[in-house]
Residue, then its C-alpha position, 0 to 999 in steps of 0.5 A: m779813472s775807472d774803478l774796473p780790474p784789469q782784464e787778463e788776456i785771454e789766449a784762444p786754445p789751440r785750433p786742433p789739426r785739420q783731420l786729413p782722409p786716412l791713406p791707404f795702409r800700403v801708402r802709410v807703410g811707404v811715407f813712413l819708410v820715405g820718412w825715415v830715410l829723409i831723417l836719416v841723410g838729414v841728420a847725415g847732412l848735418v855733417l856732410p857737406g852739400i847736404q842740406g840736412v835741417l830742410t831735409i829732416v824737416t822734410g822727413a818729419a812733414l812727411l811722417s806726420l801725415d799718419n802720425e799725431l806725435i810727430y805732427r804735434l813735435l813738429r808743431s811745436a818745435l816750429a811755433r818760434w817761426p810761424a812762416i816757416w809752420a805755414k809752409v810745413e802745412r802747406l807741403r804736407h797737406k800738398i802732399h796728403g792730397k796727392l797721394h789720397r788722389f792718387f791712390h783712390r783714383g775709381 
């Protein structure tokens, strides 16, 4: 037997989110408004039939997280238990941001 003490598991520090290039002000305002509308529709969808409440809330939060670091961290911690869902939300965020950035930064 070895006389060495057992090594504790060392957790890797969380990776910082990949910095996305900033969107123009008018686009950020639009994303903010659409994100909150989706969240409000999602809350209504929790009690009304026919609207996917949770999905709409997560989509609205994903939109808001494009510009707000606090919402990004809250969304990431809320979905930490479901890494597959978090990966889909991350892909959605990057896809939306890429399309908005390309559309409004044409030269």
